[in-house]
C-alpha positions as CSV (number, residue, x, y, z in Angstrom):
1,X,0.0,0.0,0.0
2,X,1.3,3.5,-0.9
3,X,1.8,5.6,2.2
4,X,1.8,9.4,2.1
5,X,2.2,12.2,4.6
6,X,0.6,15.4,3.4
7,X,1.5,18.5,5.4
8,X,-0.7,21.5,4.9
9,X,-1.1,25.1,6.0
10,X,-4.4,26.4,7.5
11,X,-5.6,30.0,7.5
12,X,-3.5,31.1,10.5
13,X,-0.3,31.6,8.4
14,X,-0.4,35.4,8.8
15,X,0.0,35.0,12.5
16,X,3.6,34.1,11.8
17,X,4.5,37.1,9.6
18,X,7.1,38.2,8.7
19,X,8.7,34.8,8.6
20,X,5.8,33.2,6.7
21,X,5.8,35.8,4.0
22,X,8.5,33.7,2.3
23,X,7.8,30.2,3.6
24,X,4.9,27.9,4.8
25,X,4.5,27.6,8.5
26,X,5.8,24.0,8.5
27,X,9.2,25.2,7.2
28,X,9.8,27.2,10.4
29,X,12.5,25.9,12.7
30,X,11.7,25.0,16.4
31,X,14.3,23.0,18.3
32,X,16.9,21.3,16.1
33,X,14.6,20.8,13.1
34,X,11.8,22.4,11.1
35,X,8.2,21.3,11.8
36,X,8.3,19.4,8.4
37,X,11.4,17.5,9.5
38,X,9.8,16.6,12.8
39,X,6.7,15.2,11.1
40,X,8.7,13.3,8.6
41,X,10.8,11.7,11.4
42,X,7.6,10.6,13.1
43,X,6.4,8.8,9.9
44,X,9.5,7.0,8.7
45,X,8.9,5.3,5.4
46,X,6.1,7.6,4.3
47,X,6.5,9.8,1.2
48,X,6.1,13.5,2.1
49,X,3.9,15.8,0.1
50,X,3.2,19.5,0.8
51,X,0.4,22.0,0.4
52,X,0.9,25.8,0.7
53,X,-0.2,29.1,-0.7
54,X,0.2,29.1,-4.5
55,X,2.8,31.8,-4.7
56,X,5.1,29.8,-2.4
57,X,4.7,26.5,-4.3
58,X,7.7,27.0,-6.8
59,X,10.2,28.0,-4.1
60,X,9.0,25.2,-1.7
61,X,9.3,22.6,-4.5
62,X,12.7,23.9,-5.4
63,X,14.1,23.9,-1.9
64,X,12.5,20.7,-0.5
65,X,12.3,18.5,-3.6
66,X,8.8,17.4,-2.4
67,X,5.6,17.3,-4.4
68,X,3.7,20.5,-3.7
69,X,0.0,21.2,-4.1
70,X,-0.7,17.9,-5.7
71,X,-2.5,14.9,-4.1
72,X,-0.9,11.5,-4.4
73,X,-2.3,9.5,-7.3
74,X,-2.9,6.1,-5.7
75,X,-6.0,3.9,-5.8
76,X,-5.8,2.1,-2.4
77,X,-3.1,4.0,-0.6
78,X,-3.1,5.6,2.8
79,X,-2.7,9.4,3.2
80,X,-2.1,11.1,6.5
81,X,-2.8,14.8,6.6
82,X,-1.0,16.9,9.2
83,X,-1.6,20.5,10.1
84,X,1.7,22.3,9.6
85,X,1.5,24.3,12.8
86,X,0.7,21.3,15.0
87,X,3.0,20.1,17.8
88,X,2.6,16.5,17.0
89,X,2.6,14.2,20.0
90,X,3.2,10.5,20.4
91,X,-0.4,9.7,21.2
92,X,-1.8,11.2,18.0
93,X,1.1,9.8,15.9
94,X,0.2,6.3,17.1
95,X,-3.5,6.8,16.5
96,X,-2.8,7.9,12.9
97,X,-0.5,5.0,12.2
98,X,-2.9,2.5,13.7
99,X,-6.1,3.8,12.1
100,X,-7.9,1.3,9.9
101,X,-10.8,3.6,8.8
102,X,-11.0,7.3,7.7
103,X,-10.6,9.6,10.7
104,X,-10.4,13.4,11.2
105,X,-9.0,14.8,14.4
106,X,-10.0,18.3,15.1
107,X,-10.2,20.9,17.9
108,X,-13.2,23.1,17.4
109,X,-13.1,24.1,13.7
110,X,-9.3,23.5,13.4
111,X,-8.2,20.2,11.8
112,X,-5.2,18.8,13.5
113,X,-4.8,15.7,11.4
114,X,-6.6,13.1,9.4
115,X,-6.1,9.7,7.8
116,X,-7.8,8.8,4.6
117,X,-7.6,5.4,3.0
118,X,-8.2,5.1,-0.7
119,X,-8.4,7.3,-3.8
120,X,-8.6,11.1,-3.4
121,X,-10.2,13.7,-5.6
122,X,-7.8,16.5,-6.8
123,X,-8.0,19.7,-4.7
124,X,-6.1,23.0,-4.2
125,X,-4.4,24.4,-1.2
126,X,-7.5,26.5,-0.2
127,X,-9.5,23.3,0.5
128,X,-7.8,23.1,3.9
129,X,-9.3,26.4,4.9
130,X,-12.8,25.1,4.5
131,X,-14.9,23.7,7.3
132,X,-13.9,20.1,7.8
133,X,-17.1,18.6,6.3
134,X,-16.6,20.6,3.1
135,X,-12.9,19.6,3.0
136,X,-13.9,15.9,3.2
137,X,-16.5,16.4,0.4
138,X,-13.8,18.1,-1.7
139,X,-11.4,15.2,-1.4
140,X,-14.2,12.7,-2.0
141,X,-14.1,10.9,1.4
142,X,-16.3,10.2,4.4
143,X,-14.7,10.0,7.8
144,X,-15.3,9.8,11.5
145,X,-14.7,13.2,13.2
146,X,-12.9,12.9,16.5
147,X,-12.9,16.0,18.8
148,X,-9.8,16.5,20.9
149,X,-7.4,18.9,22.6
150,X,-4.2,19.4,20.5
151,X,-1.2,21.7,20.8
152,X,-0.6,24.2,18.0
153,X,1.9,26.9,17.5
154,X,-0.2,30.1,17.2
155,X,2.4,32.8,16.9
156,X,6.2,33.2,16.4
157,X,6.7,33.8,20.2
158,X,5.1,30.4,20.9
159,X,7.9,28.8,18.9
160,X,10.5,30.8,20.8
161,X,8.9,29.8,24.1
162,X,8.7,26.1,23.2
163,X,12.2,26.1,21.7
164,X,14.0,24.8,24.9
165,X,11.6,21.8,25.3
166,X,11.8,21.1,21.5
167,X,15.6,21.0,21.6
168,X,15.3,18.6,24.5
169,X,12.9,16.4,22.5
170,X,15.0,16.5,19.3
171,X,18.1,15.6,21.3
172,X,16.5,12.2,22.0
173,X,15.6,11.8,18.3
174,X,19.1,12.7,17.1
175,X,21.0,10.6,19.7
176,X,20.8,7.5,17.5
177,X,22.0,9.1,14.3
178,X,25.4,8.0,12.9
179,X,27.0,11.5,12.7
180,X,26.8,11.8,16.5
181,X,28.1,8.2,17.3
182,X,31.5,7.0,18.3
183,X,32.2,9.0,21.4
184,X,34.4,12.1,21.4
185,X,37.9,10.7,20.8
186,X,37.7,11.4,17.1
187,X,36.3,14.9,17.6
188,X,38.4,18.1,17.1
189,X,38.0,19.4,20.6
190,X,40.8,21.6,22.1
191,X,42.3,20.3,25.3
192,X,41.4,23.5,27.1
193,X,37.7,23.3,26.3
194,X,35.3,22.3,29.1
195,X,32.1,20.3,28.9
196,X,30.4,20.5,32.3
197,X,28.4,17.2,32.1
198,X,28.9,13.8,30.5
199,X,25.2,13.8,29.7
200,X,23.2,16.1,27.4
201,X,25.8,16.5,24.7
202,X,25.9,15.6,21.0
203,X,28.8,16.7,19.0
204,X,29.0,15.6,15.3
205,X,32.1,13.9,14.2
206,X,33.0,16.8,11.9
207,X,32.4,19.6,14.4
208,X,35.2,21.6,16.0
209,X,35.4,23.1,19.5
210,X,38.1,25.7,20.0
211,X,40.4,26.8,22.9
212,X,38.8,28.0,26.1
213,X,35.2,27.0,25.1
214,X,32.8,26.3,28.0
215,X,29.7,24.2,27.3
216,X,27.3,24.2,30.2
217,X,25.0,21.3,29.5
218,X,24.0,20.6,33.1
219,X,20.5,22.0,32.7
220,X,19.7,21.1,29.1
221,X,21.2,19.4,26.1
222,X,23.7,20.9,23.6
223,X,23.7,19.7,20.0
224,X,26.5,20.7,17.7
225,X,25.9,19.5,14.2
226,X,28.0,18.7,11.1
227,X,30.9,21.1,10.3
228,X,29.8,23.5,13.0
229,X,32.6,25.4,14.7
230,X,32.5,26.9,18.2
231,X,35.3,29.4,18.3
232,X,37.8,30.2,21.1
233,X,36.4,31.6,24.4
234,X,32.8,31.0,23.6
235,X,30.2,30.1,26.2
236,X,27.3,27.7,25.2
237,X,24.5,27.0,27.6
238,X,21.9,24.3,27.0
239,X,19.4,23.7,25.8
240,X,21.0,24.8,22.5
241,X,21.2,23.6,18.9
242,X,24.0,24.7,16.6
243,X,23.3,23.8,13.0
244,X,25.5,22.5,10.2
245,X,28.3,24.8,9.1
246,X,27.3,27.4,11.7
247,X,30.1,29.2,13.4
248,X,30.1,30.8,16.9
249,X,32.7,33.6,17.4
250,X,33.4,34.4,21.0
251,X,29.7,34.0,21.6
252,X,27.8,34.2,24.9
253,X,25.0,31.8,23.9
254,X,22.5,31.5,26.7
255,X,19.8,28.9,27.1
256,X,17.1,28.2,24.6
257,X,18.8,29.1,21.3
258,X,18.6,27.3,17.9
259,X,20.8,28.3,15.0
260,X,20.0,26.7,11.6
261,X,22.6,26.0,9.0
262,X,25.4,28.4,7.9
263,X,24.9,31.1,10.5
264,X,27.6,33.3,11.9
265,X,26.9,34.2,15.6
266,X,28.8,36.4,18.0
267,X,27.9,38.5,21.1
268,X,25.1,37.6,23.4
269,X,22.0,35.6,22.3
270,X,19.3,34.3,24.6
271,X,16.2,32.1,23.8
272,X,16.2,33.0,20.1
273,X,15.9,31.1,16.8
274,X,17.9,31.9,13.7
275,X,16.2,30.1,10.7
276,X,19.5,29.7,8.8
277,X,22.1,31.6,6.7
278,X,21.9,34.6,9.1
279,X,24.8,36.7,10.5
280,X,25.1,38.2,13.9
281,X,28.9,38.3,13.9
282,X,29.5,41.2,16.2
283,X,28.7,42.2,19.8
284,X,25.2,43.2,20.7
285,X,22.2,41.4,22.3
286,X,19.4,39.3,20.7
287,X,16.8,37.9,23.1
288,X,13.5,36.1,22.7
289,X,13.8,36.8,18.9
290,X,13.1,34.9,15.7
291,X,15.2,35.8,12.7
292,X,14.6,34.6,9.2
293,X,17.2,33.5,6.6
294,X,19.8,35.8,5.1
295,X,19.4,38.4,7.8
296,X,22.5,40.5,8.6
297,X,22.8,42.5,11.9
298,X,25.3,45.3,11.9
299,X,27.8,45.6,14.8
300,X,26.1,46.3,18.2
301,X,22.6,45.8,16.9
302,X,20.6,45.1,20.1
303,X,17.0,44.3,20.8
304,X,14.9,44.9,24.0
305,X,12.9,41.9,25.2
306,X,11.5,43.3,28.4
307,X,9.7,46.5,29.3
308,X,10.7,48.5,32.3
309,X,7.2,48.1,33.8
310,X,7.4,44.3,33.3
311,X,4.0,44.3,31.5
312,X,3.0,41.9,28.7
313,X,4.3,42.9,25.3
314,X,1.9,43.5,22.4
315,X,3.1,42.6,18.9
316,X,1.8,44.2,15.7
317,X,1.1,41.6,13.0
318,X,-0.3,42.5,9.7
319,X,-1.6,45.8,11.2
320,X,-3.3,44.1,14.2
321,X,-2.0,44.4,17.8
322,X,-1.8,41.1,19.6
323,X,-1.2,40.6,23.3
324,X,1.6,38.0,23.5
325,X,0.7,37.1,27.0
326,X,4.3,37.3,27.9
327,X,6.6,40.0,29.4
328,X,9.6,38.6,27.4
329,X,9.3,39.2,23.6
330,X,12.1,40.4,21.4
331,X,12.2,41.0,17.6
332,X,11.0,39.2,14.5
333,X,12.9,39.9,11.3
334,X,11.9,38.7,7.9
335,X,14.3,37.1,5.3
336,X,17.0,39.3,3.7
337,X,16.5,42.1,6.2
338,X,19.6,44.1,7.3
339,X,20.4,46.4,10.2
340,X,23.1,49.1,10.3
341,X,25.7,49.5,13.1
342,X,24.3,50.4,16.5
343,X,20.6,49.7,15.6
344,X,18.4,49.4,18.7
345,X,15.2,47.6,18.4
346,X,12.3,48.0,20.8
347,X,10.3,45.1,22.4
348,X,8.1,43.1,20.1
349,X,9.4,44.6,16.9
350,X,8.1,43.1,13.6
351,X,10.3,43.9,10.6
352,X,9.3,42.6,7.2
353,X,11.0,41.0,4.2
354,X,14.1,42.6,2.7
355,X,14.3,45.7,4.8
356,X,17.3,47.9,5.5
357,X,17.1,49.6,8.8
358,X,19.8,51.9,10.2
359,X,20.5,55.1,12.1
360,X,22.0,54.1,15.4
361,X,18.9,55.1,17.5
362,X,16.0,53.3,19.0
363,X,13.6,52.0,16.5
364,X,10.1,52.2,18.0
365,X,7.9,51.7,15.0
366,X,6.2,48.4,16.0
367,X,5.7,47.0,12.5
368,X,7.8,47.9,9.4
369,X,6.6,46.9,6.0
370,X,8.6,44.7,3.7
371,X,11.1,46.5,1.4
372,X,11.4,49.5,3.7
373,X,14.6,51.5,3.8
374,X,15.4,54.0,6.6
375,X,15.9,54.7,10.3
376,X,12.7,52.9,11.4
377,X,10.7,56.2,11.6
378,X,11.4,57.9,8.3
379,X,11.1,55.2,5.6
380,X,11.3,55.0,1.9
381,X,10.8,52.1,-0.5
382,X,13.8,49.8,-1.1
383,X,13.9,49.4,-4.9
384,X,13.2,45.8,-6.0
385,X,16.2,45.7,-8.4
386,X,18.6,46.9,-5.7
387,X,17.1,44.4,-3.1
388,X,17.6,41.5,-5.6
389,X,21.1,42.6,-6.4
390,X,22.1,42.6,-2.7
391,X,20.4,39.2,-2.2
392,X,22.4,37.8,-5.1
393,X,25.7,39.0,-3.6
394,X,24.8,37.8,-0.1
395,X,23.8,34.4,-1.2
396,X,26.9,34.0,-3.5
397,X,29.1,34.6,-0.4
398,X,27.7,31.3,1.0
399,X,27.9,29.5,-2.3
400,X,24.1,29.6,-2.9
401,X,22.8,30.6,-6.3
402,X,20.0,33.1,-6.6
403,X,17.4,31.3,-8.8
404,X,14.3,32.4,-10.8
405,X,12.2,31.0,-7.9
406,X,13.8,33.5,-5.6
407,X,13.3,36.4,-8.0
408,X,9.6,35.5,-8.4
409,X,9.2,35.4,-4.6
410,X,10.8,38.8,-4.2
411,X,8.5,40.3,-6.9
412,X,5.4,38.8,-5.4
413,X,6.1,40.1,-1.9
414,X,7.0,43.5,-3.3
415,X,3.7,43.8,-5.1
416,X,1.7,42.4,-2.1
417,X,3.3,45.1,0.0
418,X,1.7,47.7,-2.3
419,X,4.7,48.8,-4.3
420,X,4.6,49.3,-8.0
421,X,7.3,48.0,-10.2
422,X,9.5,50.8,-11.7
């Protein structure tokens, strides 16, 4: 029997702007993996297909190699549908794997997951935003509807808050993988480095740990992946994940941080997620923040993540103020955004795709549109051709080629922001 996992977005994707301007929710990183990777790990042996907004389909297909916005063409196969912002637990995973009839698991009007056995009718991505009964009619299936309580990511700050526990869970998943096996005798670890516990540590065979490094893994696991380098005199506190080819330069990396592939990280970082290919090379503080890909922070760029009155922080998302329910919220920066030296970001900042913010003073504008250029208060439009030119240069520095799919994505977001092409 053909076995398929189909991961879909529901209509809450805008809650995760600016990161989801340029990717589906399930491509966001939390812990040591993206949500998509976590789901795929839970259903080993299943083929993975994806559904997302139409304008994202070309870039998602290019970057993942998965089938996008197309249902599997089998007659008697088994298709498991998973909501891309679901925190998938063991109990639901086992129920989906063991189901022998069509079943839909939902919480109120939100579908968490479903299993459908047999042939499916072709649909489009918008089908998953319909009421569950209409969705089932659209795919040509009848199913038992099971009400339950499920955990979802609802906003970016949820992912930041869950990140420490997700790193801990991913530590157990990754412990059995070959690249972390064989003990530490073959590792490149300087004799003066100190690892404070024999537990809670995974260092890939190709990683390097420099002189004077201190890894405090007593209160949470530290995972250092392939070709990662922790430079001299850095301090790493668990839970922490350092992704492939990422380099830490004299960093003060406090608990709850995840850095995706090919990042450059220095200074102080606390409870933050860097999606990947992002640079914070210099001193400065990032706390309770989520940064997209290809972000570059100028020297001494710093965000606030706590008000002086200790009240909950409201975040502006797509023009709407949302109470985070937390007094600790930092900045959210979209892909390809840059800051100049000395940039200071207020609590709960939301800065869009491909912005250039500078000026060396406190930026208090709570939400900055994509393709903005200026000091955070006085803004002009960042020309599309210039933004693409900079992206091409930045990506080439990491041996990544800027493709037509990237250009089309830039143009779509530019137009959606309300800018007219020159």
